[in-house]
C-alpha positions as CSV (number, residue, x, y, z in Angstrom):
1,M,107.6,87.8,76.4
2,E,108.7,87.7,80.4
3,F,108.7,91.5,80.1
4,L,104.9,91.8,78.7
5,L,103.5,89.5,80.9
6,G,105.0,91.2,83.8
7,G,103.6,94.5,83.0
8,L,100.0,93.0,81.8
9,S,99.7,91.3,85.4
10,S,100.6,94.3,87.1
11,C,98.1,96.4,85.3
12,C,95.5,93.9,86.1
13,A,96.1,94.1,89.6
14,V,96.3,97.9,90.1
15,L,92.7,98.1,88.8
16,F,91.9,96.9,92.2
17,T,94.4,98.2,94.3
18,N,94.7,101.9,93.2
19,P,92.3,103.3,95.8
20,F,94.4,102.1,98.4
21,D,97.1,103.7,97.2
22,V,95.3,107.1,97.0
23,L,94.4,106.4,100.7
24,K,98.1,106.0,101.3
25,T,99.3,108.9,99.9
26,R,96.9,111.0,101.5
27,Q,97.9,109.9,104.7
28,Q,101.5,110.1,104.1
29,L,101.5,113.5,103.1
30,E,98.8,115.2,106.2
31,G,100.5,116.9,108.7
32,E,103.8,116.6,107.1
33,L,106.8,117.4,109.3
34,Q,104.4,118.4,112.2
35,A,104.2,116.5,115.5
36,R,101.1,114.8,115.9
37,S,100.0,116.6,118.8
38,K,100.1,119.5,116.8
39,V,98.5,118.6,113.6
40,G,94.8,118.6,115.2
41,A,91.6,117.0,113.8
42,R,92.9,114.9,110.9
43,A,90.9,114.3,107.8
44,Y,92.7,111.0,107.1
45,R,92.7,109.4,110.4
46,G,92.4,105.9,110.1
47,F,91.4,103.8,107.3
48,R,87.5,104.4,107.6
49,Q,87.9,108.1,107.8
50,S,90.1,108.4,105.1
51,V,87.6,106.7,102.8
52,I,85.0,109.1,103.7
53,S,87.1,112.3,103.6
54,V,88.3,111.3,99.8
55,I,84.6,110.8,98.7
56,K,83.4,113.6,100.7
57,S,86.1,115.9,98.7
58,D,86.3,114.4,95.4
59,G,83.3,112.0,95.1
60,V,83.7,108.1,95.0
61,R,85.7,108.5,91.6
62,G,88.3,110.3,94.0
63,L,89.4,106.8,95.4
64,Q,90.5,106.3,91.6
65,K,92.1,109.4,90.9
66,G,95.7,109.3,89.0
67,L,94.2,105.3,87.9
68,P,95.9,106.1,84.3
69,A,99.3,107.5,85.7
70,A,99.3,104.4,88.0
71,V,98.4,101.6,85.1
72,L,101.5,103.5,83.0
73,Y,103.5,103.5,86.2
74,Q,102.8,99.5,86.9
75,F,103.3,98.7,83.2
76,S,106.8,100.6,83.0
77,M,108.1,99.4,86.4
78,N,106.9,95.9,86.7
79,S,107.4,94.9,83.2
80,I,110.8,95.6,83.5
81,R,111.1,94.5,86.9
82,L,109.3,91.3,86.5
83,G,110.7,90.2,83.1
84,T,114.2,90.8,84.5
85,Y,114.1,88.8,87.1
86,Q,112.1,86.0,85.1
87,T,114.9,86.3,82.4
88,V,117.6,85.8,85.4
89,D,115.7,82.9,86.9
90,N,115.6,81.2,83.6
91,L,119.1,81.8,82.8
92,G,119.7,79.9,86.3
93,W,121.1,82.9,88.2
94,T,119.0,82.4,91.4
95,K,120.2,79.1,92.1
96,S,123.2,77.8,93.6
97,E,125.3,75.1,91.9
98,N,123.5,72.3,93.7
99,A,120.3,74.1,91.3
100,L,118.4,75.0,94.7
101,L,117.0,78.5,94.9
102,S,119.6,81.0,96.7
103,P,118.3,83.3,99.0
104,V,121.5,85.6,98.6
105,L,121.2,85.6,94.9
106,S,117.5,85.9,94.8
107,V,117.7,88.9,97.0
108,F,120.5,90.4,95.0
109,W,118.6,90.0,91.5
110,G,115.4,90.9,92.9
111,G,117.2,94.6,94.1
112,F,118.8,94.5,90.8
113,A,115.6,94.3,88.5
114,G,114.4,96.8,91.1
115,V,117.1,99.3,90.5
116,I,116.7,99.2,86.6
117,S,112.8,99.2,86.9
118,S,112.8,102.3,89.4
119,T,115.1,104.2,86.9
120,V,112.8,103.9,84.0
121,S,109.4,104.4,85.7
122,C,110.5,107.5,87.8
123,P,108.7,110.0,85.9
124,V,105.5,107.9,86.0
125,Y,105.4,107.6,89.7
126,V,106.2,111.5,90.2
127,V,103.1,112.2,88.1
128,K,101.1,109.4,89.8
129,T,101.6,110.8,93.2
130,Q,101.1,114.5,92.5
131,L,97.8,113.8,90.9
132,Q,96.8,111.3,93.8
133,A,97.8,114.0,96.5
134,V,95.2,116.8,94.7
135,S,91.8,117.2,96.7
136,S,89.1,119.4,95.8
137,G,88.0,120.1,99.6
138,S,90.3,120.8,102.5
139,Y,93.5,119.6,102.6
140,T,96.5,119.4,105.1
141,A,99.4,118.8,102.4
142,K,101.9,121.3,102.0
143,F,101.9,121.3,98.1
144,Q,99.4,120.5,95.4
145,H,100.1,120.2,92.1
146,R,97.0,121.2,89.8
147,H,97.7,119.1,86.8
148,R,94.7,118.6,84.4
149,G,95.4,114.8,83.7
150,T,98.1,112.8,83.1
151,V,99.6,114.2,80.0
152,D,99.4,117.5,81.4
153,A,101.5,116.8,84.3
154,F,104.2,115.3,82.1
155,V,104.2,118.3,80.4
156,S,104.1,121.0,82.8
157,I,106.7,119.1,85.2
158,Y,109.3,119.1,82.3
159,K,108.2,123.0,81.4
160,S,108.9,124.2,84.8
161,S,111.6,122.1,86.3
162,G,112.9,120.0,82.9
163,V,114.2,116.3,83.6
164,R,115.1,117.1,87.0
165,G,111.4,117.4,87.8
166,L,110.5,114.5,86.6
167,Y,113.1,112.5,89.0
168,R,112.6,114.4,91.8
169,G,112.6,111.8,94.8
170,Y,114.3,109.5,92.3
171,T,117.2,108.1,95.2
172,A,114.3,107.3,97.5
173,N,112.2,105.8,95.0
174,M,115.4,103.5,93.8
175,A,115.7,102.5,97.3
176,R,112.2,102.0,97.8
177,V,111.5,99.7,94.7
178,S,115.0,97.9,95.2
179,L,114.1,97.0,98.7
180,G,110.7,96.2,97.8
181,S,111.5,94.1,94.8
182,S,114.3,91.9,96.5
183,T,112.0,91.4,99.3
184,Q,108.9,90.5,97.3
185,M,110.9,88.2,94.9
186,A,113.0,86.5,97.2
187,S,110.1,85.7,99.6
188,F,107.7,84.7,96.9
189,A,110.2,82.3,95.2
190,A,111.0,80.7,98.8
191,C,107.7,80.2,99.7
192,K,106.8,79.0,96.1
193,D,109.5,76.1,96.6
194,F,108.2,75.3,99.8
195,F,104.3,75.0,98.9
196,T,105.0,73.1,96.0
197,Q,106.5,70.6,98.3
198,Y,102.9,69.5,99.1
199,E,100.5,68.0,96.6
200,L,97.6,70.5,96.7
201,F,99.8,73.5,95.9
202,R,101.6,71.3,92.8
203,E,98.3,70.8,91.7
204,S,97.1,74.5,91.5
205,V,99.4,76.9,90.3
206,V,96.7,79.8,91.3
207,L,96.7,78.5,95.0
208,T,100.1,78.1,94.9
209,A,100.6,81.8,93.7
210,L,98.2,83.3,96.1
211,A,99.8,81.5,99.2
212,S,103.2,82.5,98.3
213,S,102.3,86.1,97.4
214,T,100.2,86.4,100.4
215,V,103.7,85.9,102.5
216,A,105.7,88.1,100.2
217,G,103.3,91.0,100.3
218,F,103.6,91.1,104.4
219,F,107.1,91.1,104.5
220,T,107.6,93.8,101.5
221,S,104.8,96.1,103.4
222,V,107.0,96.2,106.8
223,L,110.1,96.7,105.2
224,M,109.3,99.0,102.1
225,S,107.3,101.4,104.4
226,P,109.7,104.1,105.8
227,C,111.2,104.6,102.2
228,D,107.6,104.6,100.8
229,V,106.8,107.8,103.2
230,V,110.2,109.3,101.8
231,T,109.5,108.8,98.3
232,T,105.9,110.6,98.8
233,R,107.1,113.3,100.4
234,M,110.3,114.1,98.2
235,T,108.2,113.4,95.0
236,N,105.3,115.8,96.0
237,Q,107.6,118.6,97.6
238,G,107.6,121.7,95.5
239,L,110.8,123.0,94.0
240,S,112.6,126.1,93.8
241,E,113.7,128.3,91.1
242,S,116.7,126.6,90.7
243,G,115.2,123.2,90.9
244,K,115.6,122.3,94.5
245,G,113.6,120.6,97.0
246,L,112.0,123.3,99.1
247,L,111.5,121.0,102.1
248,Y,114.4,117.8,101.6
249,R,117.9,118.1,100.3
250,N,118.1,114.3,99.6
251,I,116.8,111.0,101.3
252,F,118.9,111.3,104.0
253,D,117.5,114.5,105.0
254,C,114.3,113.4,104.6
255,F,114.5,110.4,107.1
256,V,115.9,112.8,109.5
257,K,113.4,115.5,109.3
258,I,110.7,113.6,109.6
259,Y,111.9,111.4,112.2
260,R,112.9,114.4,114.3
261,A,109.3,115.9,113.5
262,E,107.3,113.1,113.6
263,G,108.9,110.5,115.2
264,L,108.8,106.7,114.1
265,H,105.1,107.1,113.4
266,G,106.0,109.6,110.7
267,L,108.0,106.8,108.9
268,Y,105.2,104.5,109.2
269,K,102.4,107.0,108.3
270,G,99.7,105.5,105.7
271,F,101.3,101.7,106.7
272,V,97.5,100.3,106.8
273,P,96.4,101.5,103.5
274,L,100.1,100.4,102.2
275,Y,99.7,96.9,103.3
276,A,96.0,97.0,102.1
277,R,97.5,98.0,98.6
278,V,100.8,95.9,98.8
279,A,99.4,92.5,100.0
280,P,96.5,92.1,97.8
281,H,98.4,93.6,95.1
282,T,101.3,91.4,95.3
283,V,98.9,88.4,95.5
284,L,97.1,89.5,92.3
285,N,100.2,90.5,90.6
286,L,102.0,87.6,90.8
287,T,99.1,85.3,90.7
288,F,98.3,87.3,87.6
289,W,102.0,86.4,86.5
290,E,102.0,83.0,86.9
291,F,98.8,82.5,85.3
292,F,99.8,84.3,82.3
293,K,103.1,82.5,81.9
294,K,101.1,79.4,82.3
295,L,98.9,80.3,79.6
296,Y,102.2,81.0,77.5
297,D,103.5,78.0,77.9
298,S,100.3,76.2,77.3
299,Y,99.9,78.1,73.8
300,S,103.6,77.8,72.9
301,K,103.6,74.3,73.2
302,K,100.9,73.3,70.7
């Protein structure tokens, strides 16, 4: 049941946060491996301009590009991630001998849950990213994969590149999810323990979850951003006939090339929409999660 509740909570959250994910993807791919001075006029300069550019090229519906794949990704990733962490927490493996929360164990098990979930959900992430990156108007991305939809994307990627194509950028995605998961779960659990010391928060599950997940979302965004940029770049890059990436050989090569060509700014491209997505998504996801768990506990006791 922990796995189902984790998946359902993330599906509810992504309905509200997918537009920010689209903006983030577009910004991260614009001016790929080009210095800021050579990019020229940017279609996705800043949050407001990015929204206008998406609407101009793809209409208002463009802000929800790749939504079916995004929902599928969130369910496949977070059902395993949150379910695994909750199971471990129920077993007491995140606590020290004196039954208090252990930050080290929380980080470890949060990262462990992230590794497993990223392995299972990587193909869906590839499809989601490629669908979100496609624009009907002028666009500066080096590669645009013209899939007709989610199912067509899975079929065409598999036909052209096999399983390897569905797992492009896997190492970067694993680093991204495990780092984000360990940070999110550890900070959320620590904050929840802190806030529940006060009567105001003990009386409201929703208020406790909102406060805890707001803090968790901030730390997650700051630490995850460079890995998120690298994952988007590796996932969306074209492949040669042998199945090798046309721009990046591996996660380390991608980090180095981005830093050399675009500087530190390149590794934090799309940070504002990333935070605008991660922070409320963390709030909504973990709040829905706590709410669903409370409902299930109440129902099971009847």
